[in-house]
N, C-alpha and C positions, 0 to 999 in steps of 0.2 A: 818415674823413669824405670824403675825396676819392672813394672808391668810391661812396658814397651819392650824391654830386653827379652822378657820371657816369651812374648809373641814372636819375635824375630827368631828366637832359638828354636821354637817349635815348627817353624816353616821348613818344608823340604826344599833343598836347593833346586833351582830351575834346571831342567835337563834340555840339552840341545841335541835331540835326536830327530832325524827326519821322520815324518809320519807319512804313511802311505795314504794317499787321497782315497777316501772310501767312496766307491762308485756303486750306485745301484745297478743291478743287472737289468738290461733292457728286456722288455717283454719280447718274446720271440716273435719275429715278423713272419707273416705269410710271404712266401716267395712270390714275387711278381713274375708274370709270364715274360719270357724273353721278348724284347721288342720285335724280333724277326718273326714272331708268331702271333703277336697281338693284332686285333682287327685294324685294317687300314681305314683311316678316316676318309670319307667320301667315295669309297669304293663299294661296288655291289659284291656281296659275299654269297657264295652258294657251295654246295658240296656235290661233286660229280665223281662217281666211281671211287669213293673214299678219299678223293683229293679235295682239299679246301681251295677254292679258286676265288680270288678277289680281282675285280676288274674296274679300271677307271679310264675314262677317256683322256687322251692328251694329244691335242691337235687332231690330225688325221689318223692317229694310231691309238692303240690301247696299251696301257701298262697293266701287266697281270702279275700277281704274286700267287704262286702255287705251292701248297704245302703237301708234299707226298709223305704219307705215314710210313713208318718202318714196316716192312713186309709188302709194301705196294709193288705190284707186278702188272704192267700194261695188259698183258695177255689175259690175266685172271680178272683184273678189276675194271678195265676200260673196254676191252673187246666186246663184251656183251652189250655195253652202252652204245658204242659206235657202229657195231656190225661190220667193221672191216677187219681184215687179217692183221694188219699192222697200223701203227699210228701214222696217219697221212698228213699231219700237221708239222710245219717247221717251227723250231724253238730256237730263239736268239735272245740271250740275256746273260744273267749273272747268277751263278750258284752261290747263295749266301751261306748255306750250311748243309752238311750231309754229303752223301756220295751217291752217284748213280752210275749204272752200267747200261750201255746202249748196244743193241745188236741190230744189224741190217740183214735183209734177206740174203745178201750175197756172202754172209759170214763175217763181215767186217765188224769189229768190236771197238768201242770207244768208251773210256771211263772218265768221269769228271769227279773231282773231289774239291770241295769248297776250301778256300775261296777261288773260284775260277770263272772265266768267261765261257759261255756255252753256245755252240752253234750245231744244231742237230737237224739234219735233212729229213724230209718226209720219208716214210717207208721203214720205220724202225719199231722194235719192241724195246722195253726198258724196265728197269726195276731199281728200287732203293737197296743199297748195300749197307749192312750194319743195323744197329738199333736206334739211330738218330733219324728224325725226319729230314727229308731233303727239301729245302726251301729254295725255289727258283723264282727270280724276278725276271720277266721277259717283256719284250715289246712285240706287239703283233698288229696285224691289219685284217683280222678276222679271216675270211676265206682267201684273201689276197696275199697273205703273209709270205708264202714260198716265192710267189712271183715277184713281189716288190723287193725282197731281200736277195734275189738271184739264187734261190735255193730249190729249184724245181726237181732236182734229182740228186741222189747220193753219188758223190765223187770221191775217189780215194786221193 
């Protein structure tokens, strides 16, 4: 019995302290591209005047997502592609991210900042404001967009 007592005496008393859970640091993750700029499944993707354009049919219309890069200016980037003085396409949709500045030939200025519904008549110049891309999701009817949406001319 003397041996048993000696063993007990040599033991340290149990401590009742909270232990921090040891967690391994997670390996750094590669940042995934924001969903608003990842490729759209089932859409045709192309680049036009530095703009990424994705188009998918939806009934009689098309749904388009356009990603305008920072520094984009219609006059500089698209005028050489279209050969027209101004953009003659109507745009109706939703600005998902970014900010755009629109100017019409009559001097009228409209600015859109996401999140915002967008309606832009034909006959405009425009550019991205700031350092963030402007992501616009729009509906169109190809060459008939302005007529079908009642936007054949700019009105104040």
